[in-house]
C-alpha positions in Angstrom: 102.7 56.1 185.9 100.9 54.2 183.1 101.5 50.5 183.0 102.1 48.7 179.7 100.2 45.5 180.6 97.2 47.2 182.4 96.9 50.4 180.5 98.4 49.4 177.1 101.2 52.0 177.1 104.0 53.5 179.2 106.1 56.7 179.0 109.8 56.8 179.6 111.5 60.2 179.7 114.7 61.3 178.0 115.6 58.2 176.1 116.7 59.9 172.9 120.2 61.5 173.1 120.2 65.3 172.3 122.6 65.0 169.5 120.6 62.3 167.7 117.4 64.2 168.3 118.9 67.3 166.6 120.1 65.2 163.6 116.8 63.4 163.3 115.0 66.8 163.2 117.3 68.1 160.5 117.0 64.9 158.5 113.2 64.6 158.7 112.6 68.2 158.0 114.6 67.9 154.8 112.8 64.7 153.9 109.4 66.4 154.4 110.4 69.4 152.4 111.5 67.3 149.5 108.8 64.7 149.6 106.5 63.9 146.6 102.7 63.9 146.6 102.7 60.1 147.1 103.7 60.5 150.7 101.3 63.3 151.5 98.0 62.6 153.2 95.2 64.7 154.6 96.7 64.3 158.1 100.3 64.9 157.1 103.3 63.2 155.5 104.1 59.5 155.9 107.1 57.6 154.8 108.9 54.4 155.9 111.7 54.2 158.4 113.9 53.1 155.5 113.9 56.7 154.2 117.3 57.5 155.5 120.3 55.6 157.1 120.1 57.7 160.2 117.0 55.7 161.2 119.3 52.7 161.8 120.7 54.6 164.8 117.2 55.0 166.2 116.1 51.4 165.4 119.1 50.0 167.2 119.3 52.6 170.0 120.9 50.9 173.0 118.9 53.0 175.5 115.6 51.9 174.0 116.6 48.3 173.8 117.5 48.6 177.5 114.0 50.0 178.2 112.5 46.9 176.6 114.8 44.7 178.6 113.7 46.4 181.7 110.1 45.5 180.8 111.2 41.9 180.5 111.9 41.7 176.8 115.5 40.9 176.3 115.4 39.6 172.7 113.0 41.8 170.7 112.7 41.8 166.9 112.1 44.8 164.6 109.9 44.6 161.5 109.0 48.1 160.3 108.6 51.7 161.1 107.2 55.0 159.8 108.1 58.7 159.9 104.8 60.7 160.3 104.9 64.5 160.1 101.8 66.5 161.0 102.0 70.0 159.5 100.6 73.0 161.2 96.8 73.5 160.8 96.1 69.8 160.1 93.2 67.8 161.4 93.0 65.2 164.1 94.0 61.6 163.3 91.3 58.9 163.4 91.0 56.4 166.2 92.6 53.1 165.3 94.6 50.1 166.5 97.5 48.5 164.6 96.8 44.8 165.3 95.8 42.3 162.6 95.4 38.9 164.3 92.2 39.4 166.2 91.0 35.9 165.1 93.9 34.2 166.9 93.1 32.6 170.3 95.9 34.6 171.9 94.5 38.0 170.6 93.5 39.2 174.1 96.5 37.7 176.1 97.9 40.0 178.8 101.3 40.1 177.1 101.7 42.3 174.1 102.5 40.6 170.8 103.7 43.7 169.1 104.8 47.1 170.5 105.1 50.6 169.0 108.0 52.7 170.1 107.1 56.4 169.4 109.6 59.2 169.4 108.2 62.7 169.0 110.9 65.2 167.8 109.2 68.2 169.3 107.4 68.7 172.6 103.7 67.8 172.1 100.5 69.2 173.7 96.8 69.0 172.7 97.4 72.2 170.7 100.0 70.7 168.3 98.8 67.1 167.9 99.8 65.1 170.9 98.9 61.4 171.2 95.5 60.4 172.6 94.8 56.9 173.9 92.0 54.9 175.6 93.7 53.0 178.4 92.8 49.3 178.7 91.3 49.1 175.2 94.1 46.8 174.1 92.6 43.9 176.2 89.0 44.9 176.9 86.1 45.5 174.6 85.3 49.3 174.3 82.2 50.8 172.9 84.3 52.5 170.2 85.1 49.1 168.8 81.5 48.8 167.7 81.7 52.0 165.8 84.8 51.4 163.8 85.0 49.5 160.5 88.3 49.2 158.9 90.6 51.5 160.9 92.9 52.1 158.0 90.4 52.7 155.2 91.1 55.3 152.5 87.8 57.0 153.5 89.2 57.7 157.0 92.6 58.8 155.6 90.8 61.3 153.3 88.4 62.4 156.1 85.4 61.9 153.8 83.1 62.2 156.8 84.3 64.3 159.7 81.3 63.1 161.7 82.5 59.5 161.6 83.0 58.2 165.2 86.6 57.5 164.4 87.2 61.3 164.7 85.2 61.7 167.8 86.1 62.8 171.3 85.7 59.9 173.8 84.7 60.0 177.5 87.5 57.6 178.4 90.3 59.0 176.3 93.4 60.7 177.9 96.1 62.9 176.4 99.7 61.8 176.3 101.8 65.0 176.0 105.6 64.3 175.8 108.9 66.1 175.7 111.0 65.7 172.6 113.2 62.7 173.2 110.8 60.8 175.4 109.8 57.3 174.4 106.2 56.1 174.3 105.9 52.3 174.3 102.5 50.9 173.4 100.6 47.7 172.7 99.6 47.4 169.0 96.0 46.6 170.1 95.6 49.9 171.9 93.0 52.4 170.5 95.0 55.5 169.9 94.7 58.8 167.9 96.2 62.3 167.8 94.8 65.8 168.3 94.8 68.2 165.4 97.9 70.3 165.0 96.6 73.9 165.6 100.1 75.3 165.7 102.2 76.6 162.8 105.1 74.1 163.5 105.6 70.7 162.0 105.0 67.9 164.5 106.9 64.7 163.6 106.8 61.3 165.3 108.8 58.3 164.3 107.0 55.0 165.1 108.9 51.7 165.2 107.3 48.3 165.5 109.0 45.7 167.7 107.9 42.2 168.7 108.9 41.7 172.3 108.9 37.9 172.3 108.8 36.9 168.6 109.7 33.2 169.3 106.6 32.8 171.5 104.1 34.2 169.0 101.7 31.9 167.2 103.2 30.6 164.0 100.7 32.3 161.7 101.6 35.6 163.5 105.3 35.0 163.1 104.8 34.4 159.4 102.9 37.7 159.0 105.6 39.6 161.0 108.3 38.3 158.6 106.1 39.2 155.6 105.7 42.8 156.7 109.4 43.4 157.6 110.8 46.3 155.7 113.8 45.5 153.6 116.9 47.6 154.4 118.0 49.5 151.2 121.1 48.1 149.6 122.6 51.6 149.4 122.7 52.1 153.2 126.1 51.8 154.7 127.0 48.2 155.4 127.3 48.6 159.2 123.9 50.3 159.4 122.3 47.6 157.2 123.8 44.8 159.3 122.7 46.3 162.6 119.1 46.6 161.5 119.0 43.2 159.8 120.3 41.6 163.0 117.0 42.6 164.6 114.8 41.2 161.9 112.6 38.2 162.8 113.2 34.8 161.2 110.4 32.2 160.6 111.2 28.8 159.2 107.8 27.1 159.6 105.2 26.5 157.0 102.1 28.3 158.4 100.3 30.8 156.2 100.3 34.5 157.5 97.1 35.9 158.9 97.1 38.8 156.5 96.0 42.3 157.4 92.7 41.6 159.1 92.4 45.1 160.4 88.8 45.1 161.5 87.2 45.6 164.8 88.0 42.8 167.3 85.2 40.4 168.3 83.5 40.9 171.6 85.0 38.7 174.3 
């Protein structure tokens, strides 16, 4: 069983209720079918978790919050999330991490400062684009770090150079296949990617970003977390809006945010 602190991720089976899973599939398929070109990328379709009020049920899912509590995080905050659909016959995703505060003294602390909660809406395998990770890369320097520039550059999103190391197979990578409804929890610093989707079926994942112990974060990190928090649309039902906003972080200090310093971490 992978360990969140040592490996950078863990897998918890059967967290998503079947009825919610079915409704999320129906909703996301409709969203993808009606999406505009602004949400389409070479690897698939991407839109925010504010795309539909049903996402409020997922963001505030009691079973998931209980999983976080079981890991020792009883007061997590939520900032943002994304619906990412990988169509059939689409290429592999580039290697990247989703952390920004590498210059902070706490950047390599054992405890995660931000976590992704990933819900795949179909069973995943290497054939249809399952997750790939490099265990331990969230805390320890990896040779791949030296080969990455900006992990979220437009050049990578467009796959301008398929020979870029960001698209490579790595000797220390492992696959993380899941069943629909499983929950993958991962450290934002973890190097991760996804296989190409060689099937003819849409493979959708919903990724939600939580801060396990927001109040213990460095103040500049707190400020950045609040800055990146996605606003809940006014047109959402009031109860859904209140439930999500109750999880939003609040920062009352005066420190400046770090900004999105998404470049390779320094060697330790």
